[in-house]
C-alpha positions, 0 to 999 in steps of 0.5 A: 442473646435473642430477645423473644417477645412472644405470645402464647403458642409461639415456637422459636428455633434456637440456633447454635451459639444462641441462648433464650431466656423468657417468661413467655409461654413459648416452645423452643426447638433445637437440634444437637449433635456434639453440641449441648443444650442446658435448660433451666426452669423455675416452676414458681416464676414460670421462667426458663432459659436454654443455651445451645453451646457448640464448643467446650472451651473458649478459643477466642473472645468473640461469640462467648455464648458459643462456649459451654461455660460462659453460656451456662453462666450467662443463662444462670445469671439471667435466671437469678435476675428473674428471681427463679433460682430457689426452685430451678430445675436443670437438664442437660442434653446432647454431646453425641460422639460425632466430632473428634476432639483433636482440634481441642487438644484431646484425641481421647475424647470427642467434642461431644464428650468434652462439652458434656464434661464442661457442662457438668463441671460448670453446673457443679461449680454453680451448685446446680444439680442436674435433674435429668440428662440425655447425653452421649451416644452416636446420634444427634437429638432434636429437643422441644423445650416448654418455657411454661412447664419446663418439659422437654420432648426429645427425639434421637435423630434417625429414630421414630420414638419420642422421649418425655422429660417432665418439668419436675 
């Protein structure tokens, strides 16, 4: 986890395998291919979290936050610590079909598809409903997540349009 002590208006880039949890009104950007990003936002507490998970299942114990299940569980536990789960809004992004899944024993699905399936399963196990999602397809995505509002701006790579996913 990266500790971000930021002032208003600061933009932070989230790298693959990282998570950010904050109460500061920062903007977080990341770029996704087959990876998935899960955002969690508490409007009442003004807190938010995001993870950028690379792989669906743990292949080794190093860098646990590179994997979907432990990354989601980690940011969820931190949101509990921040007291922001009663009104939490969860969103899921990414999982493009850009890498074959044969390295993970599944030649039928891409890594992106497996990441999305694992994210949905973990969120369901935690009792969390997905308020918005933009997953799959053949293009990566660039996200801009506002901790203050929970809003996500999304642009599919190779296009000029921007989609808006409001906080609520």
